[in-house]
N, CA, C and O of each residue as an XYZ file, in Angstrom:
256
protein
N     -22.163     13.783     10.794
C     -21.161     13.279      9.875
C     -21.855     12.448      8.796
O     -22.563     11.490      9.104
N     -21.652     12.811      7.558
C     -22.320     12.080      6.484
C     -21.732     10.673      6.321
O     -20.543     10.440      6.539
N     -22.609      9.754      5.932
C     -22.155      8.389      5.691
C     -21.431      8.282      4.365
O     -21.459      9.204      3.549
N     -20.772      7.127      4.157
C     -20.119      6.916      2.884
C     -20.852      5.771      2.166
O     -21.492      4.928      2.795
N     -20.742      5.771      0.890
C     -21.410      4.753      0.096
C     -20.724      3.387      0.259
O     -19.579      3.295      0.702
N     -21.438      2.365     -0.103
C     -20.876      1.001     -0.038
C     -19.679      0.904     -0.957
O     -18.696      0.249     -0.608
N     -19.726      1.544     -2.143
C     -18.612      1.515     -3.088
C     -17.379      2.181     -2.493
O     -16.270      1.665     -2.633
N     -17.557      3.323     -1.828
C     -16.445      4.002     -1.191
C     -15.872      3.169     -0.046
O     -14.655      3.092      0.125
N     -16.745      2.555      0.728
C     -16.310      1.694      1.818
C     -15.522      0.488      1.312
O     -14.513      0.104      1.903
N     -15.992     -0.107      0.210
C     -15.278     -1.230     -0.377
C     -13.901     -0.831     -0.870
O     -12.923     -1.550     -0.665
N     -13.830      0.350     -1.539
C     -12.537      0.866     -2.005
C     -11.578      1.069     -0.834
O     -10.404      0.706     -0.912
N     -12.079      1.644      0.234
C     -11.255      1.891      1.421
C     -10.772      0.561      1.997
O      -9.596      0.433      2.336
N     -11.638     -0.411      2.111
C     -11.264     -1.735      2.623
C     -10.179     -2.379      1.769
O      -9.245     -2.983      2.297
N     -10.305     -2.249      0.424
C      -9.312     -2.819     -0.478
C      -7.963     -2.106     -0.310
O      -6.913     -2.745     -0.374
N      -7.991     -0.798     -0.096
C      -6.766     -0.033      0.125
C      -6.095     -0.501      1.404
O      -4.879     -0.689      1.437
N      -6.879     -0.691      2.455
C      -6.329     -1.173      3.710
C      -5.776     -2.578      3.576
O      -4.730     -2.871      4.155
N      -6.437     -3.462      2.832
C      -5.930     -4.823      2.604
C      -4.586     -4.757      1.892
O      -3.657     -5.488      2.237
N      -4.485     -3.872      0.890
C      -3.217     -3.729      0.151
C      -2.122     -3.204      1.098
O      -0.978     -3.655      1.029
N      -2.462     -2.274      1.959
C      -1.475     -1.737      2.906
C      -0.973     -2.841      3.836
O       0.218     -2.907      4.139
N      -1.864     -3.690      4.278
C      -1.471     -4.802      5.147
C      -0.489     -5.757      4.391
O       0.528     -6.180      4.940
N      -0.823     -6.066      3.159
C       0.056     -6.957      2.377
C       1.423     -6.313      2.125
O       2.450     -6.991      2.153
N       1.426     -5.009      1.881
C       2.689     -4.288      1.698
C       3.510     -4.301      2.994
O       4.726     -4.488      2.965
N       2.837     -4.103      4.118
C       3.536     -4.134      5.412
C       4.148     -5.495      5.651
O       5.284     -5.587      6.118
N       3.412     -6.563      5.338
C       3.932     -7.908      5.486
C       5.171     -8.146      4.618
O       6.133     -8.777      5.058
N       5.139     -7.640      3.392
C       6.278     -7.770      2.502
C       7.498     -7.017      3.042
O       8.610     -7.546      3.025
N       7.298     -5.814      3.510
C       8.404     -5.025      4.075
C       8.933     -5.660      5.331
O      10.145     -5.685      5.546
N       8.050     -6.180      6.173
C       8.483     -6.823      7.408
C       9.342     -8.051      7.150
O      10.172     -8.411      7.986
N       9.154     -8.704      5.996
C       9.938     -9.894      5.649
C      11.344     -9.519      5.169
O      12.229    -10.372      5.110
N      11.545     -8.258      4.831
C      12.843     -7.807      4.348
C      13.748     -7.479      5.544
O      13.369     -7.630      6.705
N      14.935     -7.034      5.210
C      15.857     -6.638      6.278
C      15.781     -5.143      6.576
O      16.631     -4.595      7.277
N      14.756     -4.494      6.036
C      14.588     -3.056      6.244
C      14.083     -2.822      7.660
O      13.104     -3.432      8.090
N      14.757     -1.936      8.377
C      14.329     -1.596      9.748
C      13.503     -0.318      9.673
O      13.970      0.717      9.198
N      12.281     -0.411     10.145
C      11.352      0.730     10.107
C      10.406      0.605     11.289
O       9.912     -0.480     11.595
N      10.160      1.738     11.953
C       9.262      1.658     13.112
C       7.824      1.467     12.636
O       7.486      1.729     11.481
N       7.006      1.010     13.547
C       5.627      0.610     13.231
C       4.820      1.758     12.650
O       4.068      1.566     11.694
N       4.967      2.949     13.216
C       4.207      4.095     12.721
C       4.610      4.453     11.312
O       3.751      4.680     10.460
N       5.930      4.510     11.047
C       6.394      4.868      9.714
C       5.965      3.788      8.685
O       5.608      4.110      7.552
N       6.008      2.517      9.100
C       5.583      1.439      8.220
C       4.108      1.601      7.850
O       3.737      1.448      6.686
N       3.284      1.905      8.821
C       1.855      2.096      8.562
C       1.630      3.290      7.627
O       0.849      3.193      6.681
N       2.297      4.396      7.880
C       2.153      5.575      7.051
C       2.625      5.304      5.604
O       1.971      5.706      4.642
N       3.769      4.615      5.477
C       4.302      4.302      4.164
C       3.378      3.405      3.393
O       3.077      3.689      2.233
N       2.912      2.320      4.000
C       2.084      1.356      3.281
C       0.717      1.938      2.901
O       0.183      1.630      1.836
N       0.167      2.762      3.761
C      -1.111      3.410      3.400
C      -0.890      4.396      2.250
O      -1.720      4.489      1.345
N       0.225      5.131      2.282
C       0.547      6.039      1.198
C       0.717      5.285     -0.116
O       0.171      5.701     -1.137
N       1.457      4.195     -0.108
C       1.659      3.404     -1.313
C       0.343      2.808     -1.819
O       0.069      2.834     -3.019
N      -0.453      2.283     -0.923
C      -1.747      1.680     -1.313
C      -2.707      2.759     -1.866
O      -3.422      2.521     -2.839
N      -2.709      3.916     -1.243
C      -3.579      5.007     -1.702
C      -3.175      5.491     -3.081
O      -4.018      5.932     -3.862
N      -1.862      5.409     -3.386
C      -1.339      5.878     -4.672
C      -0.972      4.698     -5.550
O       0.009      4.761     -6.291
N      -1.735      3.634     -5.481
C      -1.445      2.381     -6.174
C      -1.306      2.552     -7.691
O      -0.418      1.962     -8.307
N      -2.176      3.350     -8.280
C      -2.109      3.523     -9.731
C      -0.790      4.186    -10.162
O      -0.188      3.781    -11.156
N      -0.355      5.180     -9.430
C       0.894      5.825     -9.723
C       2.069      4.883     -9.488
O       2.986      4.806    -10.305
N       2.036      4.170     -8.367
C       3.117      3.209     -8.064
C       3.163      2.125     -9.147
O       4.249      1.754     -9.593
N       2.022      1.619     -9.570
C       1.963      0.607    -10.619
C       2.561      1.132    -11.905
O       3.305      0.418    -12.576
N       2.249      2.368    -12.263
C       2.808      2.989    -13.491
C       4.338      3.071    -13.381
O       5.054      2.703    -14.312
N       4.814      3.543    -12.264
C       6.266      3.657    -12.077
C       6.925      2.306    -12.172
O       7.930      2.161    -12.868
N       6.387      1.305    -11.487
C       7.010     -0.026    -11.487
C       6.846     -0.770    -12.807
O       7.692     -1.592    -13.157
N       5.796     -0.504    -13.530
C       5.574     -1.211    -14.773
C       6.624     -0.882    -15.812
O       6.809     -1.656    -16.751
N       7.307      0.216    -15.685
C       8.335      0.617    -16.629
C       9.664     -0.043    -16.373
O      10.601      0.146    -17.149
N       9.779     -0.822    -15.294
C      11.064     -1.427    -14.970
C      11.325     -2.720    -15.730
O      12.446     -2.963    -16.177
N      10.270     -3.571    -15.883
C      10.410     -4.857    -16.560
C      11.615     -5.648    -16.101
O      12.172     -6.418    -16.884
N      12.025     -5.490    -14.892
C      13.203     -6.188    -14.405
C      13.107     -6.340    -12.904
O      12.554     -5.493    -12.202
N      13.671     -7.465    -12.421
C      13.742     -7.697    -10.968
C      15.217     -7.673    -10.595
O      16.024     -8.404    -11.169
N      15.560     -6.829     -9.631
C      16.948     -6.798     -9.140
C      17.021     -7.605     -7.873
O      16.131     -7.529     -7.026
N      18.073     -8.374     -7.738
C      18.278     -9.162     -6.533
C      19.527     -8.746     -5.832
O      19.864     -9.305     -4.789
C-alpha cells in the first residue's frame, strides 16, 4: 500500500476536524439522527466544503 504525502495527510486531518465540528453543531440542534448517518453526513459535507461554502455564501441571511 503506497504511503500518502504529509500534505495529503494534513488535508485529511483538516477534513476530519471539520467533520467533528459539524457533528458537534448538529448534535446541539434538535435534529434526530443516528450516529452512523451523522458521521456519513458530516464527512460528506467536510469533503465537499468548497461546494457547500459556495452554496451558503449566496444566502447572505440567517434564518431563525
